[in-house]
C-alpha positions in Angstrom: -8.7 -22.4 15.3 -6.0 -24.8 14.0 -2.4 -24.7 15.3 -1.2 -23.4 12.0 -3.7 -20.6 11.9 -2.8 -19.6 15.5 0.9 -19.6 14.7 0.3 -17.4 11.7 -1.7 -15.0 13.7 0.9 -14.8 16.4 3.6 -14.3 13.8 1.6 -11.5 12.1 1.1 -9.7 15.5 4.9 -10.0 16.2 5.7 -8.7 12.8 3.4 -5.7 13.2 4.9 -5.0 16.6 8.4 -5.2 15.2 7.5 -2.8 12.4 6.0 -0.4 14.9 9.2 -0.6 16.8 11.2 0.3 13.8 8.8 3.1 13.0 9.2 4.5 16.4 13.0 4.3 16.1 13.0 6.0 12.8 10.9 8.9 14.2 13.0 9.2 17.4 16.3 9.1 15.6 15.3 12.2 13.6 13.4 14.0 16.4 15.5 17.2 16.5 15.5 17.5 12.7 11.8 16.9 12.7 11.1 19.6 15.2 13.2 22.0 13.3 11.5 21.1 10.0 8.0 21.4 11.4 8.8 24.7 13.1 9.5 26.1 9.6 6.1 25.1 8.3 2.5 26.0 9.0 -0.1 23.5 10.1 -2.1 23.9 6.9 1.0 23.1 4.8 1.8 20.0 6.9 -1.8 18.8 6.8 -2.1 19.4 3.1 1.2 17.5 2.5 0.0 14.6 4.7 -3.3 14.4 2.9 -1.6 14.3 -0.5 0.7 11.5 0.8 -2.3 9.5 2.1 -3.9 10.0 -1.3 -0.8 8.7 -3.1 -0.9 5.6 -0.9 -4.6 5.1 -1.6 -3.9 5.3 -5.4 -1.2 2.7 -5.1 -3.7 0.4 -3.3 -6.1 0.8 -6.1 -3.5 -0.1 -8.7 -2.7 -3.3 -6.7 -6.4 -4.1 -6.4 -6.8 -3.8 -10.2 -4.0 -6.4 -10.7 -5.6 -8.8 -8.2 -9.0 -8.5 -9.9 -7.5 -8.9 -13.3 -6.1 -12.3 -12.2 -9.5 -13.5 -11.1 -9.8 -12.5 -7.4 -12.2 -9.5 -7.1 -11.6 -7.8 -3.7 -14.0 -5.4 -1.9 -12.5 -2.0 -1.6 -12.4 -2.3 2.2 -10.6 -5.6 2.1 -8.0 -4.3 -0.3 -7.3 -1.3 1.8 -6.9 -3.4 5.0 -4.5 -5.8 3.3 -2.3 -3.1 1.8 -2.4 -0.7 4.8 -1.3 -3.3 7.4 1.3 -5.0 5.1 2.8 -1.6 4.4 4.3 -1.6 7.9 6.5 -4.5 6.8 8.7 -2.1 4.7 10.0 -0.6 7.9 11.6 -3.9 8.9 15.0 -4.3 7.3 14.7 -6.3 4.0 12.0 -6.1 1.4 10.3 -9.5 2.0 8.2 -8.7 5.1 5.7 -6.5 3.4 5.2 -9.2 0.7 4.8 -12.0 3.2 2.3 -10.1 5.2 0.3 -9.1 2.1 0.2 -12.7 1.0 -1.1 -14.0 4.3 -3.7 -11.3 4.7 -4.9 -12.0 1.2 -5.5 -15.6 2.1 -8.2 -14.5 4.5 -10.1 -13.2 1.5 -9.6 -16.4 -0.6 -6.9 -15.0 -2.8 -4.4 -17.8 -3.6 -0.8 -17.1 -2.6 0.4 -17.3 -6.2 -2.1 -14.7 -7.2 -1.4 -12.2 -4.5 2.4 -12.7 -4.9 2.1 -12.1 -8.7 -0.1 -9.0 -8.2 2.3 -7.5 -5.7 5.3 -8.1 -7.9 3.6 -6.6 -10.9 2.4 -3.6 -8.9 5.9 -3.0 -7.6 7.4 -3.3 -11.1 4.7 -0.9 -12.4 5.4 1.6 -9.7 9.2 1.5 -10.3 8.8 1.8 -14.1 6.3 4.7 -13.8 8.4 6.4 -11.2 11.5 6.3 -13.4 9.4 7.5 -16.3 8.1 10.4 -14.3 11.6 11.3 -13.2 12.9 11.0 -16.7 10.2 13.3 -18.0 10.6 16.0 -15.3 14.2 16.0 -14.1 16.5 16.3 -17.1 15.1 19.8 -17.8 14.9 20.9 -14.2 17.8 19.2 -12.4 21.3 19.1 -13.9 22.6 17.3 -10.8 20.1 14.5 -11.1 20.8 14.3 -14.9 24.6 13.9 -14.2 24.4 11.4 -11.4 21.3 9.3 -12.2 21.4 9.3 -16.0 21.7 5.5 -16.1 18.4 5.2 -14.2 16.6 7.4 -16.7 17.7 4.9 -19.4 16.0 2.1 -17.6 12.6 3.8 -17.8 11.6 2.9 -21.4 13.0 -0.6 -20.9 10.9 -1.2 -17.7 7.8 0.3 -19.3 8.1 -2.1 -22.2 8.5 -5.0 -19.9 5.1 -4.2 -18.3 3.5 -5.8 -21.4 1.2 -8.6 -20.2 2.9 -11.3 -22.2 6.3 -10.4 -20.8 5.0 -10.1 -17.3 3.1 -13.4 -17.5 6.2 -15.2 -18.8 8.4 -13.8 -16.0 5.9 -14.5 -13.2 5.3 -18.1 -14.4 9.0 -18.7 -14.6 9.4 -17.6 -11.0 6.4 -19.7 -9.9 7.8 -22.8 -11.7 11.2 -22.4 -10.0 9.3 -22.2 -6.7 7.3 -25.3 -7.7 4.1 -23.3 -7.6 1.1 -23.4 -10.0 1.4 -21.0 -12.9 -1.1 -18.1 -13.3 -4.5 -19.3 -14.3 -5.5 -16.0 -15.7 -2.9 -13.5 -17.0 -3.4 -9.8 -16.6 -5.0 -8.2 -19.6 -3.8 -5.1 -21.4 -6.8 -3.2 -20.2 -6.1 -4.1 -16.5 -2.4 -3.1 -17.0 -3.3 0.3 -18.4 -5.9 0.8 -15.7 -3.3 0.1 -13.0 -0.7 2.3 -14.7 -3.2 5.2 -14.7 -3.7 4.8 -10.9 0.1 4.6 -10.4 0.6 7.8 -12.3 -2.1 9.4 -10.1 -0.2 8.3 -7.1 3.1 9.8 -8.4 1.3 13.1 -9.1 -0.1 13.2 -5.5 3.3 12.5 -4.0 4.6 15.3 -6.2 2.0 17.6 -4.5 3.2 16.3 -1.2 6.8 17.4 -1.9 5.8 20.6 -3.7 3.9 21.9 -0.6 6.9 21.3 1.6 9.2 23.1 -0.9 6.9 26.1 -0.9 7.0 26.2 2.9 10.8 26.6 2.9 11.0 29.3 0.2 10.7 27.4 -3.1 9.2 29.1 -6.0 8.9 29.1 -9.8 6.8 27.5 -12.5 9.0 24.5 -12.7 8.9 23.7 -9.0 5.9 21.3 -9.2 7.7 19.2 -11.9 11.0 19.3 -10.0 9.3 18.2 -6.7 7.5 15.3 -8.5 10.6 14.1 -10.2 12.6 14.4 -7.0 10.3 12.2 -5.0 10.0 9.7 -7.8 13.7 9.4 -8.2 14.3 9.3 -4.4 11.7 6.6 -3.9 13.3 4.4 -6.7 16.8 5.0 -5.3 15.6 4.0 -1.8 13.9 0.9 -3.1 17.1 -0.3 -4.7 18.8 -0.2 -1.3 17.6 -3.6 -0.1 18.7 -3.6 3.5 17.6 -0.1 4.6 14.1 -0.1 6.0 11.9 2.0 3.8 14.9 3.2 1.8 16.1 5.2 4.9 19.1 7.3 4.0 19.2 6.6 0.3 15.9 8.3 -0.4 16.8 11.4 1.5 20.2 11.6 -0.2 18.7 11.5 -3.7 16.0 14.0 -2.8 18.5 16.5 -1.3 20.7 16.1 -4.4 17.8 17.1 -6.7 16.4 19.9 -4.5 19.6 21.4 -3.2 20.2 23.7 -6.2 16.8 25.4 -5.7 16.6 25.0 -2.0 20.2 25.1 -0.7 19.0 25.4 3.0 15.6 23.8 2.8 16.3 20.6 0.9 17.3 18.6 4.0 14.3 20.0 5.8 12.0 18.9 3.0 13.5 15.4 3.0 13.1 14.9 6.8 9.5 16.3 6.8 8.5 14.1 3.9 9.9 11.0 5.6 8.1 11.8 8.9 4.8 12.7 7.2 4.7 9.5 5.1 5.5 7.4 8.1 2.6 9.0 9.9 0.4 8.3 6.8 1.4 4.6 6.9 0.6 4.5 10.7 -2.8 6.2 10.1 -3.6 3.8 7.4 -2.7 0.8 9.5 -4.6 2.1 12.4 -7.8 2.6 10.3 -7.4 -0.8 8.8 -7.1 -2.5 12.2 -10.3 -0.6 13.4 -12.1 -1.7 10.2 -11.0 -5.3 10.8 -12.4 -5.2 14.3 -15.7 -3.6 13.1 -16.0 -6.3 10.4 -15.4 -9.1 12.9 -18.0 -7.6 15.2 -20.5 -7.5 12.3 -19.8 -11.1 11.5 -20.4 -12.1 15.1 -23.6 -10.1 15.2 -24.9 -11.7 12.0 -24.0 -15.2 13.3 -25.9 -14.4 16.6 -28.9 -13.1 14.7 -29.0 -16.1 12.5 -28.8 -18.4 15.6 -31.7 -16.5 17.2 -33.7 -16.7 14.0 -33.1 -20.5 13.8 -34.1 -20.9 17.5 -37.3 -18.8 17.0 -38.2 -20.8 13.8 -37.8 -24.1 15.6 -39.9 -22.9 18.5 -42.7 -21.8 16.1 -42.6 -25.1 14.3 -42.7 -27.1 17.6 -46.5 -27.1 18.1 -46.9 -28.8 14.7 -45.2 -31.8 16.1 -47.8 -32.2 18.8 -50.7 -34.6 17.8 -54.0 -33.0 17.2 -56.2 -32.8 20.3 -59.3 -35.1 20.3 -62.6 -33.1 20.5 -64.6 -33.4 23.7 -68.2 -34.8 23.8 -69.6 -31.2 24.1 -67.6 -30.2 21.0 -68.8 -33.2 19.0 -72.4 -32.4 20.0 
């Protein structure tokens, strides 16, 4: 292993440990609120909400994978999951750059150029934000007057951002950034088909996150035919608001404030409980994903070592079998010649 590779591995381990530390701090700082929230909810509700959150994260991973493949770097499903699950811990470190840096470095291990993984991540984030605002704009104006009054300007951004997802505009923007960074432009722009495919997975993710919030709302007394739409829009708007707060790790504070604002009219007592429970459950979902990814990485490394050992044994056996052919033929005895 080269000195550079060793340094990168050490840096990656330190970053993961730092992210785990921030995760632990986030959970500990809300411990009393978390206990109160979970006492109000049943185990099936919490497990169902956690499963929906994990499903949303999985759908986001698939959208990112579509963009990477569309740029010419097909990734196995297991590799894409490992990259996104581990790098997701970077969002708990203050600043938005750590998740991106980790994702780029992990992608290098699977022969994805840095420019390509950077571009795919930027487009995936833009797609998520645009679709999130579109979901919020489609669901909240009719279900949440408070959100309509305070965040109307975000709703106006939704059609603009969706239009900017056109491959020609995206490619121009990404290549401009790469040129400013003195990097090679994209060799293969993302196609319209790949963009629509990724948008579909992103919308699936927002729907699953909506189920995640809806189950929590039901547990604290929410009801009504419009509650699923309100819950979906509340999470979409809260996530975008949290993302715009650059310093806060994982949008801490801003996300909860936006969610409470939207849910408070229908859940005057339960809105803060839902916000806290959602934050904790999605943090647990990220930790579960990262844990599974680490175990998968170890299993893959073990398989590679086993294959290398088997290949070495096969070569040794083949050389041993071929060795007698190198011995000169034995001369027949007098009896055998007779």
